[in-house]
MARRO-52463 format. One record per residue (C-alpha): residue in three letters; residue number from 1; z, x, y. Coordinates in nm, 4 decimals. Each point is the difference from the previous one (the first is absolute). Example, Ala and Ser with C-alpha at 12.3 -4.5 7.8 and 13.67 -1.06 7.14 Angstrom:
2
r;k;Z;X;Y
ALA;1;0.7800;1.2300;-0.4500
SER;2;-0.0660;0.1370;0.3440
end
This chain:
463
r;k;Z;X;Y
UNK;1;16.5122;8.2929;6.6100
UNK;2;0.2662;0.2711;-0.0006
UNK;3;-0.0660;0.3375;0.1586
UNK;4;0.0748;0.3271;-0.1760
UNK;5;0.2960;0.1499;0.1876
UNK;6;0.0460;0.3751;0.0504
UNK;7;0.2534;0.2194;0.1801
UNK;8;-0.1179;0.2967;0.2079
UNK;9;0.2447;0.2712;0.1092
UNK;10;-0.0946;0.3052;0.2113
UNK;11;0.1922;0.3142;0.0836
UNK;12;0.1470;-0.0693;0.3483
UNK;13;-0.2362;0.2147;0.2061
UNK;14;-0.2920;-0.1164;0.2101
UNK;15;-0.2613;0.1912;-0.1998
UNK;16;0.1179;-0.1866;-0.3101
UNK;17;0.0512;-0.3453;0.1479
UNK;18;-0.3459;-0.0231;0.1632
UNK;19;-0.2191;0.0564;-0.3098
UNK;20;0.2167;-0.2189;-0.2243
UNK;21;-0.0153;-0.2705;0.2657
UNK;22;-0.3790;0.0295;-0.0085
UNK;23;0.0160;-0.0309;-0.3782
UNK;24;0.2131;-0.3137;0.0408
UNK;25;-0.2651;-0.1458;0.2264
UNK;26;-0.2617;0.0678;-0.2675
UNK;27;0.2163;-0.1578;-0.2708
UNK;28;0.0587;-0.3206;0.1963
UNK;29;-0.3740;-0.0271;0.0685
UNK;30;-0.0381;-0.0076;-0.3800
UNK;31;0.2566;-0.2781;-0.0326
UNK;32;0.3084;0.2003;-0.0968
UNK;33;0.3333;-0.0927;0.1532
UNK;34;0.1787;0.3035;0.1459
UNK;35;0.3631;0.0655;0.0804
UNK;36;0.0104;0.3210;0.2053
UNK;37;0.3343;0.1826;-0.0109
UNK;38;0.0932;0.2357;0.2837
UNK;39;0.3305;0.1567;0.0883
UNK;40;0.1874;-0.1916;0.2706
UNK;41;-0.0563;0.2857;0.2453
UNK;42;-0.3760;0.0042;-0.0624
UNK;43;-0.0182;-0.3782;0.0146
UNK;44;0.1612;-0.0027;0.3447
UNK;45;-0.2405;0.2657;0.1247
UNK;46;-0.3002;-0.1970;-0.1215
UNK;47;0.1212;-0.3191;0.1609
UNK;48;0.0795;0.1864;0.3213
UNK;49;-0.3556;0.1328;0.0145
UNK;50;-0.1487;-0.3514;0.0230
UNK;51;-0.0802;-0.0060;-0.3697
UNK;52;-0.2703;-0.2396;-0.1123
UNK;53;-0.1964;-0.0202;-0.3220
UNK;54;-0.2945;-0.2297;-0.0493
UNK;55;0.1002;-0.1262;-0.3440
UNK;56;0.0599;-0.3635;-0.0972
UNK;57;0.3689;-0.0712;0.0618
UNK;58;0.0368;-0.1546;-0.3441
UNK;59;-0.1260;0.3190;-0.1649
UNK;60;0.1914;0.2688;0.1914
UNK;61;0.3693;0.0330;0.0729
UNK;62;0.1950;0.2912;0.1436
UNK;63;0.3534;0.0690;-0.1230
UNK;64;0.2376;0.2894;0.0548
UNK;65;0.2804;0.1867;-0.1743
UNK;66;0.2561;0.2502;0.1336
UNK;67;-0.0764;0.3694;-0.0451
UNK;68;0.3644;0.1081;-0.0244
UNK;69;-0.0002;0.1833;0.3332
UNK;70;0.2268;-0.0893;0.2915
UNK;71;-0.1672;-0.1460;0.3125
UNK;72;0.0629;0.3221;0.1942
UNK;73;-0.1281;0.2320;-0.2763
UNK;74;-0.3173;0.2030;0.0509
UNK;75;-0.2784;-0.1364;-0.2240
UNK;76;-0.1936;0.3220;0.0628
UNK;77;0.2591;0.1679;-0.2244
UNK;78;-0.2261;-0.0533;-0.3008
UNK;79;0.2441;0.1500;-0.2472
UNK;80;0.2891;-0.2288;0.0938
UNK;81;-0.2247;-0.3051;0.0290
UNK;82;-0.1490;0.0641;-0.3425
UNK;83;0.3363;0.0379;-0.1748
UNK;84;0.1640;-0.3070;0.1543
UNK;85;-0.3114;-0.2123;-0.0393
UNK;86;-0.0545;0.0864;-0.3647
UNK;87;0.3660;-0.0742;-0.0789
UNK;88;0.0142;-0.3424;0.1660
UNK;89;-0.3462;-0.1502;-0.0082
UNK;90;-0.0452;-0.0560;-0.3767
UNK;91;0.2822;-0.2546;-0.0042
UNK;92;-0.1277;-0.1659;0.3175
UNK;93;-0.3543;-0.0260;-0.1382
UNK;94;0.1334;-0.1656;-0.3158
UNK;95;0.1869;-0.2518;0.2138
UNK;96;-0.3150;-0.0860;0.1957
UNK;97;-0.2068;-0.0481;-0.3137
UNK;98;0.2684;-0.2105;-0.1684
UNK;99;0.0332;-0.2125;0.3117
UNK;100;-0.3768;-0.0572;0.0161
UNK;101;-0.0186;-0.0854;-0.3692
UNK;102;0.2825;-0.2539;0.0268
UNK;103;-0.1430;-0.1808;0.3020
UNK;104;-0.3699;0.0257;-0.0685
UNK;105;-0.2280;-0.1183;-0.2787
UNK;106;-0.2270;0.2933;0.0884
UNK;107;0.2144;0.2688;-0.1565
UNK;108;-0.0519;0.3733;0.0543
UNK;109;-0.2390;0.1269;-0.2665
UNK;110;-0.0714;0.3518;0.1284
UNK;111;0.1601;0.2638;0.2230
UNK;112;-0.2380;0.2263;0.1919
UNK;113;0.2087;0.2940;0.1181
UNK;114;-0.0733;0.2984;0.2195
UNK;115;-0.0186;0.3047;-0.2259
UNK;116;0.2739;0.1566;0.2151
UNK;117;0.2360;-0.2844;-0.0950
UNK;118;0.0032;0.0914;-0.3677
UNK;119;0.3447;-0.1489;-0.0611
UNK;120;-0.1756;-0.3385;-0.0118
UNK;121;-0.1063;0.0775;-0.3568
UNK;122;0.3566;-0.0593;-0.1185
UNK;123;0.0154;-0.3373;0.1745
UNK;124;-0.3315;-0.1021;-0.1574
UNK;125;0.1187;0.1014;-0.3474
UNK;126;0.3348;-0.1751;0.0353
UNK;127;-0.1598;-0.3232;0.1203
UNK;128;-0.2989;0.0087;-0.2349
UNK;129;-0.2544;-0.0023;0.2830
UNK;130;-0.3324;0.1816;-0.0074
UNK;131;-0.0255;0.3053;0.2272
UNK;132;-0.2876;0.1498;0.1950
UNK;133;0.0316;0.3049;0.2236
UNK;134;-0.1682;0.0359;0.3389
UNK;135;-0.0889;0.3455;0.1315
UNK;136;-0.0166;0.0109;0.3829
UNK;137;-0.0724;0.3738;0.0045
UNK;138;-0.2944;0.1868;-0.1450
UNK;139;-0.0340;-0.0459;-0.3741
UNK;140;0.0207;0.3788;-0.0338
UNK;141;0.3561;0.0015;0.1323
UNK;142;0.1057;-0.2573;-0.2600
UNK;143;-0.1887;0.2048;-0.2601
UNK;144;0.2325;0.2913;0.0784
UNK;145;0.2995;-0.2268;-0.0654
UNK;146;-0.1509;-0.1111;-0.3316
UNK;147;-0.0546;0.3678;-0.0922
UNK;148;0.3603;0.1129;0.0529
UNK;149;0.0600;0.0938;-0.3636
UNK;150;-0.3209;0.2031;-0.0182
UNK;151;0.0956;0.1797;0.3212
UNK;152;0.3409;0.0841;-0.1493
UNK;153;-0.1521;0.1079;-0.3329
UNK;154;-0.2451;0.2274;0.1820
UNK;155;0.2846;0.1414;0.2127
UNK;156;-0.1594;-0.1134;0.3247
UNK;157;0.3326;-0.1650;0.0887
UNK;158;0.3428;0.0117;-0.1599
UNK;159;0.1824;-0.3046;-0.1355
UNK;160;0.1398;-0.0806;0.3449
UNK;161;-0.3443;0.0043;0.1608
UNK;162;0.0301;0.3322;0.1797
UNK;163;-0.3297;0.1978;-0.0072
UNK;164;0.0141;0.2965;-0.2389
UNK;165;-0.3354;0.1520;0.0894
UNK;166;-0.1379;0.0929;0.3368
UNK;167;-0.3596;-0.0785;-0.0913
UNK;168;-0.2442;-0.2883;0.0208
UNK;169;-0.0314;-0.2318;-0.3000
UNK;170;-0.2352;-0.2721;-0.1254
UNK;171;0.0839;-0.3073;-0.2041
UNK;172;-0.3495;0.0227;-0.1473
UNK;173;-0.2971;0.2299;0.0520
UNK;174;-0.1758;-0.2673;0.2045
UNK;175;0.2950;-0.0733;0.2324
UNK;176;0.0743;0.1814;0.3269
UNK;177;0.2364;0.2952;0.0105
UNK;178;0.3576;-0.0854;0.0939
UNK;179;0.2812;0.2097;0.1428
UNK;180;0.3255;-0.0729;-0.1923
UNK;181;0.1943;0.0702;0.3193
UNK;182;-0.1779;-0.3016;0.1497
UNK;183;0.0723;-0.2412;-0.2853
UNK;184;0.1332;-0.3198;0.1527
UNK;185;0.3633;0.0568;-0.0935
UNK;186;-0.0050;0.3678;0.1031
UNK;187;-0.0771;-0.0476;0.3697
UNK;188;0.1750;-0.3162;0.1152
UNK;189;0.3030;0.1617;0.1611
UNK;190;0.2791;0.2437;-0.0793
UNK;191;0.0721;0.1042;-0.3585
UNK;192;0.2592;-0.2752;-0.0522
UNK;193;-0.2405;-0.2705;0.1181
UNK;194;-0.2810;0.1432;-0.2115
UNK;195;0.2251;-0.0131;-0.3067
UNK;196;0.0927;-0.3640;0.0672
UNK;197;-0.3682;-0.0923;0.0301
UNK;198;-0.0779;0.1762;-0.3277
UNK;199;0.2911;-0.1565;-0.1885
UNK;200;-0.0240;-0.3551;0.1351
UNK;201;-0.3594;-0.0501;0.1138
UNK;202;-0.2168;0.2284;-0.2121
UNK;203;0.1693;-0.0278;-0.3396
UNK;204;0.0492;-0.3756;0.0377
UNK;205;-0.3576;-0.0287;0.1225
UNK;206;-0.1246;0.1818;-0.3088
UNK;207;0.1956;-0.2376;-0.2242
UNK;208;-0.1343;-0.3051;0.1834
UNK;209;-0.3605;0.1213;-0.0064
UNK;210;0.0197;0.0654;-0.3739
UNK;211;0.1663;-0.3346;-0.0709
UNK;212;-0.2166;-0.2125;0.2302
UNK;213;-0.2768;-0.2066;-0.1490
UNK;214;-0.2321;0.1150;0.2772
UNK;215;-0.0103;0.2257;0.3041
UNK;216;-0.2020;-0.1069;0.3043
UNK;217;-0.0884;0.2512;0.2709
UNK;218;-0.1016;-0.0229;0.3633
UNK;219;-0.2886;0.2369;-0.0653
UNK;220;-0.3537;0.0036;-0.1351
UNK;221;-0.1883;0.1636;-0.2834
UNK;222;-0.2196;0.1690;0.2632
UNK;223;0.2978;0.1753;0.1597
UNK;224;0.1852;0.1140;-0.3137
UNK;225;-0.2316;-0.0124;-0.3033
UNK;226;0.1803;0.2761;-0.1935
UNK;227;0.3396;-0.1731;0.0225
UNK;228;-0.1274;-0.3347;-0.1226
UNK;229;-0.1777;0.1739;-0.2864
UNK;230;0.3174;0.1881;-0.0939
UNK;231;0.2204;-0.3107;0.0284
UNK;232;-0.2120;-0.3048;-0.0891
UNK;233;0.3106;-0.2210;0.0239
UNK;234;-0.0332;0.0310;0.3776
UNK;235;-0.2217;-0.2641;0.1600
UNK;236;-0.1455;0.0739;0.3451
UNK;237;-0.0129;-0.3222;0.2029
UNK;238;-0.0348;0.1493;0.3499
UNK;239;-0.0468;0.0594;0.2757
UNK;240;0.2158;-0.3082;0.0472
UNK;241;-0.0432;-0.0035;0.3777
UNK;242;-0.3714;-0.0596;-0.0543
UNK;243;0.0488;-0.2933;-0.2353
UNK;244;0.1334;-0.2474;0.2541
UNK;245;-0.3205;-0.0187;0.2038
UNK;246;0.1858;0.0550;0.3279
UNK;247;0.1287;0.2944;0.2001
UNK;248;0.3477;-0.1446;0.0516
UNK;249;0.2737;0.1486;-0.2146
UNK;250;0.3413;-0.1351;-0.0897
UNK;251;0.3269;0.1784;-0.0672
UNK;252;0.0493;0.2121;0.3124
UNK;253;0.3536;0.0882;0.1078
UNK;254;-0.0795;0.0248;0.3726
UNK;255;-0.1795;-0.2282;0.2434
UNK;256;-0.3600;0.1087;0.0465
UNK;257;-0.1171;0.0795;0.3522
UNK;258;-0.3423;-0.1638;0.0125
UNK;259;-0.0696;0.1252;0.3524
UNK;260;-0.1364;0.3135;-0.1644
UNK;261;-0.2952;-0.2031;-0.1311
UNK;262;-0.0990;-0.0954;0.3539
UNK;263;0.0329;0.3670;0.0964
UNK;264;-0.2197;0.0997;-0.2959
UNK;265;-0.2657;-0.2465;0.1180
UNK;266;-0.0325;0.2077;0.3167
UNK;267;-0.0623;0.3302;-0.1819
UNK;268;-0.3404;0.1381;-0.1087
UNK;269;-0.0989;-0.0241;-0.3655
UNK;270;0.1481;0.2667;-0.2331
UNK;271;0.2017;0.1814;0.2660
UNK;272;0.3649;-0.0996;-0.0525
UNK;273;0.2534;0.2091;-0.1919
UNK;274;0.2369;-0.2442;-0.1728
UNK;275;0.3420;0.1548;-0.0649
UNK;276;0.2557;-0.1718;-0.2248
UNK;277;0.2551;0.1413;-0.2427
UNK;278;0.1390;-0.3024;-0.1826
UNK;279;0.3559;-0.1236;-0.0183
UNK;280;0.1941;0.3112;-0.1127
UNK;281;-0.1435;0.3109;0.1700
UNK;282;0.2368;0.1685;0.2449
UNK;283;-0.0918;0.2684;0.2565
UNK;284;0.2429;0.2164;0.1916
UNK;285;-0.0512;0.0295;0.3757
UNK;286;-0.1943;0.3267;-0.0251
UNK;287;-0.2508;-0.1463;-0.2462
UNK;288;-0.0225;-0.3219;0.1982
UNK;289;-0.0922;0.1932;0.3149
UNK;290;-0.2550;0.2174;-0.1831
UNK;291;-0.1764;-0.3107;-0.1275
UNK;292;0.0096;-0.1639;0.3425
UNK;293;-0.1461;0.3038;0.1728
UNK;294;-0.2625;0.0463;-0.2709
UNK;295;-0.1242;-0.3560;0.0479
UNK;296;-0.0183;0.0668;0.3728
UNK;297;-0.1922;0.3247;-0.0576
UNK;298;-0.2675;-0.1649;-0.2147
UNK;299;-0.1288;-0.1879;0.3077
UNK;300;-0.0751;-0.2868;-0.2413
UNK;301;0.1343;-0.3556;0.0228
UNK;302;0.2890;-0.0515;-0.2395
UNK;303;0.2106;-0.2858;-0.1325
UNK;304;0.3418;0.1289;-0.1047
UNK;305;0.2576;-0.2058;-0.1911
UNK;306;0.3371;0.1293;0.1193
UNK;307;0.2216;-0.1903;-0.2406
UNK;308;0.3631;-0.0771;0.0866
UNK;309;0.2016;0.2728;-0.1698
UNK;310;-0.2871;0.2490;-0.0289
UNK;311;0.2323;0.2637;0.1469
UNK;312;0.2874;-0.0928;-0.2289
UNK;313;0.3196;-0.0968;0.1805
UNK;314;-0.1259;0.1493;0.3268
UNK;315;-0.2320;-0.1771;0.2405
UNK;316;-0.3367;0.1737;0.0283
UNK;317;-0.0768;0.1555;0.3375
UNK;318;-0.3551;0.0537;0.1206
UNK;319;-0.0767;0.3278;0.1821
UNK;320;0.0560;-0.0152;0.3752
UNK;321;-0.2783;-0.1935;0.1716
UNK;322;-0.1733;-0.0677;-0.3308
UNK;323;-0.0475;-0.3760;0.0254
UNK;324;-0.1452;0.0341;0.3496
UNK;325;-0.2368;0.2817;-0.1015
UNK;326;-0.1519;-0.1756;-0.3024
UNK;327;-0.0219;-0.3278;0.1890
UNK;328;-0.2217;-0.2596;-0.1663
UNK;329;-0.1506;0.2619;-0.2321
UNK;330;0.3116;-0.0249;-0.2153
UNK;331;0.1543;-0.3199;-0.1338
UNK;332;0.3496;0.0222;-0.1490
UNK;333;0.1412;-0.2968;-0.1905
UNK;334;0.3101;-0.0496;-0.2141
UNK;335;-0.1980;-0.1572;-0.2862
UNK;336;-0.3662;-0.0892;-0.0474
UNK;337;-0.1977;-0.2524;-0.2071
UNK;338;-0.1296;0.2926;-0.2011
UNK;339;-0.2595;-0.1748;-0.2132
UNK;340;-0.1639;-0.1438;0.3112
UNK;341;0.0205;0.3361;0.1778
UNK;342;-0.1673;0.1889;-0.2849
UNK;343;-0.2669;-0.2675;-0.0170
UNK;344;-0.0814;0.0449;0.3708
UNK;345;-0.3303;0.1760;0.0820
UNK;346;0.1581;0.2194;0.2690
UNK;347;0.2245;0.1832;-0.2510
UNK;348;-0.1374;0.3427;-0.0953
UNK;349;0.2773;0.1355;-0.2240
UNK;350;0.3480;-0.0686;-0.1330
UNK;351;0.2820;0.2537;0.0400
UNK;352;0.2282;-0.1158;-0.2806
UNK;353;0.3031;0.0822;-0.2131
UNK;354;-0.2211;-0.0938;-0.2987
UNK;355;0.2203;-0.2723;-0.1422
UNK;356;-0.2002;-0.1841;-0.2651
UNK;357;-0.0127;-0.3210;0.2010
UNK;358;-0.1447;0.1818;0.3015
UNK;359;-0.2284;0.1990;-0.2270
UNK;360;-0.1446;-0.3164;-0.1524
UNK;361;-0.0422;-0.1564;0.3432
UNK;362;-0.1789;0.3053;0.1372
UNK;363;-0.2241;0.0302;-0.3056
UNK;364;-0.0844;-0.3721;0.0073
UNK;365;-0.1127;0.0321;0.3611
UNK;366;-0.1986;0.3212;-0.0410
UNK;367;0.2192;0.2000;0.2386
UNK;368;0.0362;0.3820;-0.0372
UNK;369;0.3552;0.1381;-0.0215
UNK;370;0.2080;0.2668;0.1674
UNK;371;0.2668;0.0470;-0.2673
UNK;372;0.3624;0.0660;0.0937
UNK;373;0.2186;-0.0931;-0.3019
UNK;374;0.3749;-0.0321;0.0452
UNK;375;0.1558;-0.0515;-0.3441
UNK;376;-0.0263;-0.1469;-0.3520
UNK;377;-0.3496;-0.0935;-0.1249
UNK;378;-0.1644;0.0745;0.3353
UNK;379;-0.0719;0.3624;-0.0925
UNK;380;-0.2020;-0.1014;-0.3034
UNK;381;-0.1840;-0.2660;0.1999
UNK;382;-0.1069;0.2788;0.2345
UNK;383;-0.1483;0.1794;-0.3017
UNK;384;-0.2073;-0.3069;-0.0810
UNK;385;-0.1200;-0.0346;0.3593
UNK;386;-0.0780;0.3644;0.0740
UNK;387;-0.0935;0.1495;-0.3373
UNK;388;-0.1248;-0.2816;-0.2240
UNK;389;-0.1543;-0.2667;0.2234
UNK;390;-0.0695;0.2483;0.2841
UNK;391;0.0629;-0.2625;0.2672
UNK;392;0.2410;0.1953;0.2180
UNK;393;0.1622;0.3290;0.0991
UNK;394;0.3607;0.1127;-0.0195
UNK;395;0.2321;0.1102;0.2797
UNK;396;0.1958;0.3159;-0.0767
UNK;397;0.3428;0.1089;0.1235
UNK;398;0.0630;0.3419;0.1527
UNK;399;0.2662;0.2444;-0.1176
UNK;400;0.2690;-0.1972;0.1848
UNK;401;-0.0924;-0.3278;-0.1688
UNK;402;-0.1767;-0.1486;0.3027
UNK;403;-0.3515;-0.1434;0.0132
UNK;404;-0.1036;0.1525;0.3303
UNK;405;-0.2071;-0.1595;0.2737
UNK;406;-0.2665;0.2654;-0.0597
UNK;407;-0.0205;-0.0921;-0.3706
UNK;408;-0.0216;-0.3713;0.0788
UNK;409;-0.2669;0.0426;0.2691
UNK;410;-0.2031;0.2322;-0.2239
UNK;411;0.0081;-0.2356;-0.2995
UNK;412;-0.0895;-0.3014;0.2153
UNK;413;-0.3064;0.1838;0.1275
UNK;414;-0.0873;0.1160;-0.3517
UNK;415;0.0238;-0.3496;-0.1446
UNK;416;-0.1873;-0.1805;0.2744
UNK;417;-0.2907;0.2457;-0.0212
UNK;418;-0.0279;-0.0233;-0.3809
UNK;419;-0.2770;-0.2448;-0.0893
UNK;420;0.0473;0.0603;-0.3743
UNK;421;0.3628;-0.1190;0.0020
UNK;422;-0.1012;-0.3057;0.1992
UNK;423;-0.2759;-0.0758;-0.2503
UNK;424;0.2392;0.0476;-0.2931
UNK;425;0.2458;-0.2422;0.1592
UNK;426;-0.2664;-0.2665;0.0469
UNK;427;-0.1297;0.0451;-0.3557
UNK;428;0.3516;-0.0328;-0.1416
UNK;429;0.0604;-0.3081;0.2121
UNK;430;-0.3045;-0.1674;-0.1505
UNK;431;0.1142;0.0752;-0.3540
UNK;432;0.3601;-0.1188;0.0312
UNK;433;-0.0728;-0.3152;0.1965
UNK;434;-0.2751;-0.0889;-0.2453
UNK;435;0.2513;0.0240;-0.2854
UNK;436;0.1924;-0.3099;0.1111
UNK;437;-0.3062;-0.2202;0.0377
UNK;438;-0.0517;-0.2814;-0.2465
UNK;439;-0.1012;0.1287;-0.3416
UNK;440;0.0761;0.3665;0.0697
UNK;441;0.2676;0.2145;-0.1721
UNK;442;0.3119;-0.0531;0.2155
UNK;443;-0.0805;-0.3679;0.0380
UNK;444;-0.0487;-0.0387;-0.3757
UNK;445;0.3262;0.1810;-0.0728
UNK;446;0.1876;-0.2255;0.2402
UNK;447;-0.1492;-0.3113;-0.1577
UNK;448;0.0792;0.1214;-0.3510
UNK;449;0.3554;0.0859;0.0995
UNK;450;0.0528;-0.3473;0.1469
UNK;451;-0.1433;-0.1503;-0.3193
UNK;452;0.2513;0.2032;-0.2015
UNK;453;0.2847;-0.1239;0.2195
UNK;454;-0.1158;-0.3570;-0.0534
UNK;455;-0.0643;0.0009;-0.3721
UNK;456;0.1113;0.3338;-0.1450
UNK;457;-0.3421;0.1077;-0.1245
UNK;458;-0.0533;0.3725;-0.0230
UNK;459;-0.2132;0.1756;0.2586
UNK;460;-0.1912;0.3238;0.0332
UNK;461;-0.1029;0.2350;0.2776
UNK;462;-0.3329;-0.0757;0.1693
UNK;463;-0.2025;0.3171;0.0531
end
């Protein structure tokens, strides 16, 4: 019996690769055959980080395409990466699909593309292949993209995406307030980079979302009910990390230091501050030292992920005598098995950049947040955490743009003494993890989506 064959293609960033890889694992468990397309640079990073995925080898294959950048180019230059990638990759994706279709009886019947790779819609149209869009961020962020014309008509932004009003807006009366200055494309980098993201990522993403047969989201009805009511085309199938029945994730760009789990085993229950800021956040030396000294001042055990490159091109430098002073109370690692860390009983809170992947992991493990967003959608995710779900508190910068050690220490103490936030986090955990259990909404939506991929029948949102 032939398997239905699909192509999955993420935006080449860790927070995009991980959830789509989890989706691929779900699809293969339902009998779909998956070809997962990364850029060559991302593919090498995955392989270098001891990549493994527990999918049947006959149902999952990894392939790669060039992104148009030179080997020495900086992939953190999001504007340049986006332009070169979007110019070259459509042709390369066509070549891969044609090659598969020539050599394989199980031809590609559907492309499932990251919503930030909207150019894929033109490949799907040209080749006559069905298209579904995958949203790795909050559904609300994609909802903003799908509301571009309304935002222009209402003069919230101009036709180039630049905010026209310095006031909070709502996409609907039941959705959270949003700051136009924090729309995804308005806070990625400098003005030139922001314009590239708007022109290439947002407008193409809007076209793809409108043209796609279906949109699947790594979210739940419980987390974003207003968005899924406003855009019923969106199907929440998350949290994907909770669907695999294990705590081991796939798709990391760095080798995980599992010694931190042994260290966590030695710490008392609900005492450890877990500090991790994802794959893009950069701190200058002053901010790095303030954070280091704040963690020391809390007198609490802490696990701190000090990622390679967290200080940009400079090597981070701990304050004089710091490592000796904190001793075994502090554990610094270059990368951590985050899902397993957040699932550990010794972890009391999560100091996070509020990327959606980290947000979903924290929520799924019932961990309260200390919110420190860096760019893009992270500011809105903080709004969800602090104002809507009430499962965390925000860290504020002073007049010089620094989050001071006093602010960090104060908010840590505030969070750890707040029983209501802890209760809210545990209640939300129960709701979202229940959603992916057999017969419940996210699980039903996933099953119905897979059925559509297999036979083309229409599907509807499970409430």
